[in-house]
N, C-alpha and C positions, 0 to 999 in steps of 0.2 A: 505371592501374598501368603502370609502366615495364617494358620487356621484361627477361626474365631475363638474367643474364650469359652463360649458355650460348647463348641465342638471339642475342644481340648478336655473340658470337664467331663463331657459325656463319655469320651473314649476312656478316660481314666476310671470313671465310675463303673464301667462295664468290663473292659478287657483286662485292665491291670488288677482290679479287684477280683476278677474271676481266675486269673492265671497265677496269682501269688499274693500272699498276705502283704499288706503295705508295711513299710518300715516301721519299726517300733518308734512311737512318738517321742523321741529324744531330740536334741538340738540338731537341726539340719544346717549344712553349710550354705553359703550363697551360691547362686547358679554360676557356672563358668562364664567367663567373658566370651563374647561372640568371636568366632574364628573367621579370619579373612578368607575369602574364597581363593582357592589356588587351582592352578591347572592340574587336571587329573593326570596321574602318571600313565604312560602308555604301557602296553604289554612289555614285560621284561625290563621296565624302567622305573621301578618303585624307588623313589628318591628319599626315603626315610627309613629308619631302623630303630630297634629297641636294643640298646647296648646292655643286655642283661648279664649279670653275674649271679652265680648260684652256689650254694653249699648246703649241706645237710648235717644235722646233729645225729649222734649215735642212737637217740631214741626215735628216729624216723622223721623228725620235723624237717620239712623242706623249706628253704629260704631263697627268695629271688630278690635281687637288688638292681635298681636303675639309679645311678648317681646323676643328679641334676642339681647343680649348685647355683642355678640362675635366680632362685628365690630362697629366702631363709625359712623354709618349711618343708614338711614331708608328709606323705600319706603312708599309713600302715594298714594293710588289709589282711584279714584272716578269713580264709574260705574253708569251712568245714564240709567234708564230703558226706553230707546228709541233708536230705530234703524230705518233703512230705511223701514222696513215692516210697521211701524206705520204712514207713511206719507199718506196724502190724495191725491186722484186723482188730477192731474194737479198742485200738490205742492210737487213733488218729489225732492229729493236732499237736503232737509232741515236738516236732521240729520247730514249728512256729512258737510254741510255748517257750522254748529255750531262747528264742530271740528276746523274750522278756526276762526269763530267769537269769540270764547272764548279767543283768544289771541289778540283781537283788543283793549283791554283796558277796564277799569272800572272806577268807581268814583275816586279812589285814585291811579290807576295804568295806565301809558300811554300805547299806542299801542305797543305790543311786549315787554312790561315791565316785564310781568310774566317770559318770557324766559330769559331776561337780568338779572333780580334779581337772578334767580336760577343759571345761568351760573357763575355769579360773585363770588358766594360762593363755586364753585367747584361741583355743582350739575348738573343734566340733567333732562329733562322732554320731554313728547311727548303725543300724543293722537291718537286714532283710532276709526273708525266707522265700524260696521258690520250691517247685517240685523237686529240684535236683541239688540244691545247695543251700546252706545257711552261712551268711557272710556278715562280718563286722568290720568297721573301718574307723580310723582315727585320723584327723588332720591336725597336726601339731607344729608349733614353731621348732626350729632345729634344735635348740638347746634343751628341749624336753624329750629327747629320745628315750632316756632311761625311764622317765615317767610312763611313757607308753608301754615299754617293755615290762615294767613292774606291774602295771594294771592288768595287762593281758595275761601275763604268766601267773599272777595270783589267782585269777578266776578260773584259769585252766587247771591249776594245781588244787584249788581248795574252794570251789564254788559252794556257797551256803545253800544247801537244799534241805530246808526244814519244812515242817507242816505249815507254819505261818507264811513263809515265803511262797510256798506252792499255792496256798489259798489266795494270797494277795494277787498273784499273777493269773490264777484261774479266773478271778473276778475281772482282771484287766482284759483278758482275752474275750470274755463275754461282752464287756463294754465295747471293745474294738469291733467285734462282729456286729453288734447292734448299730454302731456308728458307720461302719464302712460297707456293710452288706445288707443287713435287715432293713435299714432306713435309707438306703440308696436306690433310686429307681433303676430297674433292669439288672442290678448286680446279682441278686440271688438267682434269677432266671438264667443268666449267663453261666453262673457256676454250675447249676444243675445240668445245663445243656452240655457243657464240657465234660463233666463227670460221666454223663451217659455216653457221650461220644467216645471217651477213652476207657470204657469198661473193658476189663481184661488186662489191666495194667495197674501199677501203683499210682498212675495219674487219674484213676477213677474216683478220687475224692478230692475235695478242695484243699488248698494249702492250709487254710485256717482250721480245718478239721471239724469233727463233730463235737458239739458241746456235751452231748450225752456221753461220749467216750471220756471227755475230760472230767465230767462229773463222777464217773465211775472209777477213775484212776486214783491210785494211792501214791503217797510220797515215795514209797519204795519203787514203784514203777518208773517214776521220774528219775530217781537216782540210777536205776538200771540203764535207762536210755542215755544218760550222761556218761556213764562208765563205758558204754559201748561205742559211742561216737565222738565224744569230746576227749580225744587223746592226741598226743603229739604226732603220732604216725597217721592221723586222719585229718590233718590240717595243712594247708599251704599258706605260708606267710610271705607277703610281698611288701617291700619298701620302695617307694619312688620319691625322689626329691633330694634335699640337702643332707644326705647321709653318705657314709663310705663303708665299703666292705671291711676294710682294715679295722675300723672302729666297731662295726657290728658283730663280727665273729666272736670276739671274746665276751661281748655283752650278751649275746645270745646264749653262749655256754653258761654264763653266770645266772641268767634269769630263767632259762628254759631247760638247760642241760640235765638237771637232776629230776625232771618230771618223768616218771616211769613210762615206758612204752606201753601202749594198751593192746588189747586183743586185736587180731586182724579183723578188719571190717567185713561183716557178712555181705554176701552179694545182694544187690537189689532184686526185688521180685521180677520175674520174667514178664515181658510185654507180649501179650497175645491179643491185640486189638483186631477186631474184625473190620478191616478197612473197606470191605465190599458191602457192608450193611448200611442201608440208608437210614436216616433219622429225620423225623418231621415232628416238631413240637409247636403247639400253640398255647401260650400262657397268658393269663390275666394278671396284671400287676396293679394293685391299688395305689401305689406310689407314682405310677407313670402318668404323665399329662398327655403324652403323644405316643403313638405306636413306634416301634423300632423293629427292623427286620435284620436277620443275619443269615448268611449262607456260608457253609464251610465244606472243605474237601480234605479228606485224610491225605497226608503226604509222608514225609520221612523224618528221621531224627537227624541230629547235628552231624553225625559222622558219615552219613550216606552221600555218595558222590553226586546224586541228583539235587542235593540241598541247595547248591549254588545257583543252578538254573531256576529252581523254584523260588528262591529269594528274588531273583531278577524278574521272574514272571509276575510275582506278586507286586513288585514295584511298577511294572509296565501296565498291568491291569487295574491296580487299585490304590497305589500309594500316591497321595497328593491330588490336588484338584485338576491337574492336567493329565492324570492317568486316564486310560481309555474309558473305563466304566463310570467313574465319577463325572467325567466330562459329558458323557451322553446322558446319564440320569439327571444331572443337575443343570447343566447349561443348555443342552440341546432339547431334551424332551420335557424338562422341568417337572419331573416326577417326585423329586426329593428335595428336602432342605439341605441335606448333605449326604455324601456317601464316601466310603473309604475302606481301607483294609490293608492286607499284606500277608506275609508268610511268617508264621510263628513256629519256632522249633524248640523242642526239648531234646534231651539226650536221645530218647528212643521213640519219639513221636513228633508229628508235625501237623499243622493245620493251616491251609491257605483259606483266608476268610474274607468275606465282604460284609459290611454293615451299612444300613441306610435308614434314615428317618424320612418316611414318606410325607408328602404334602397331603392335605385332606382329600384331594381329588384322586389320589393314586392308591392302588392296592398292590398286594404282594405279587399277584400273578403277573401284573404288568412289569414290575421290576425284575422278576425272575426271567421274563421273556427277553428283556434287554441283556441281562447277564448271559443268558444262554446263547443268544445270537452273537454276542461279541466273542465268547469263548469259541464257538464254532468257526467264526471268521478267522480267529487266530490259529486254530487247529488246521484249517484248510490252506490259508495263505501265508501263515507265519508272520514275522516281523521284519522290519528293515534294520540294516546295520546301525543306522543313526539312532533308532529307537532303543536298540540294545546298548549302544554307547552311553546314551543319556542315563539309563538305569545303572550302568557300571559307574558312571561319574557320581551319581547320587550315593552309591555305596561307598565309594572312596571318600567323599566329603563327610559322610557320617563317621567314618573311621578317623579321619583327620580331626574332626571335632572332638571325638572321644579321647584321642591320644594327646590333645592339647592340654589336658589337666593331669596333675599327679594322680588324682583319684581315678580318672578314666584309664590311665595306663596301668595302674596297679590292679584294678578290677579285671581288665582284659588279660593281663598276665596270669592272674590267679585262676581265672576260669579256664584258660588254655592249658595251664600246667596241671590243674586238678583233674580235669575231665578228659583231656586229650594227650597228656604227656608232652605238650608243645607250648612252652611259655610265649612263643611268638605266633601263636595260632591266629591272632588278629591280622597279622601280616600274611601268613600263609593263606588265609581266607581271601585276601585281596588278590593274590596271584591266581587263585582258583576262579574268582569271578571274571578275571580278565581272559580266562581260557574258554569261557562259555561262548557258544556260537548261536546264531539265529535258529539253526536246526535243532540245537539242544532245547531251546525255549519251546519250539513247536512240538518236539517229542514229549516233553514233560507235561505240556498242556493236554496232549492227547492221552497220555498214560494215567494222569492223576485226577483230572477234572471230570470224572465220570459219575461217581457216586456222591449224591448231594446230601448234606446235612443242613436242615433249615430250622430256623427259630423265628417265630412271630410272637412278639410281646405287645399286647394290647392293654390300654387303660382299663381298669376294672373298678367298679364302685367299691369303696372302702367297706371292710367287714368289721 
């Protein structure tokens, strides 16, 4: 059974709002068509591939292409290697600001012209910012390949960063924060909780940043950020769909080849999170109608070998109504209206989390006791091979669903190439999941689920 609309809304308003700024409110495309269930590949028997071709320009821009002529359209994704973790102290919010600024016009394109041109030919586009990346994408009919190239190259070459444009988008960020954080139940408390949990790293502030920092910023600061990170050698460009490498290579040279290479990207700030330090917060939220509880445990970043076992552990314990903890809390003990969670990973940090909305008769201590007992049970007795295979199957089906769309494939390739040097990282991950054993699950549960981070959000009378 699929989650209820309320449950989906609540998860989005808390975790997504807390972990990354929502996409810039430009035109979003329709949801992908449902993917038919398929038998999960067995170990060593992955029966699908990504036929990626790649090339690079002299200025450092890397291009990855998957030709798929089954439909007359393509996705074009640009992933810039900059996220909120790269921002300097007292200059937070710049990565997310550029998600807006990039639609403010360039030398040959008026403000919001990028959006207008794409819409007029039946396409759609959008952008998003996370702690680790800022990405832009366009879905276009095949015959408008050069339109996409022209639009993206023009704003990379000559983005209009003026006092007026900066002020317009500074106001837009304020409005977005008011709409998506300040006036959304639980969202601000979750952001503060995560920021405190990840103190000691660039993840120690929210993606949307500080409005005080944006207020203090000058247009020259914004231009400097653009010059540092928006360069051809700091972006990965992916095409998936009805395109060909033979056609693309000369066009890429024509539109992007003369953009000068930028300075080498400075290293991201070091991560020194104290993963052994417990955290316990109780917060009153005047917007909340009901309490909500969250429990987290520090884990690892995306490149750590334990990440795969932790992903599957999160699935077994928390993901879906048939997972161990939601089933006990909701169905057996009837302590909560819903419960769920999973494993969230960033490049250099991770959090295995549980969240639950208690029924009026339940309290946090009772819920924590259930979670504690189930973790201890898993640590002592482990899991069955069947339970592990179910989690692996879920991971495979999520990947199949992602790769069923041009946009999903392009984004997966971009993230793998940009951050891991492996454009097929999404398939590499599947192979790693299939190598996880029940003993690995038991080991990571014992190693990582020790130090608790807890958040209790209670309704509070309005101020």
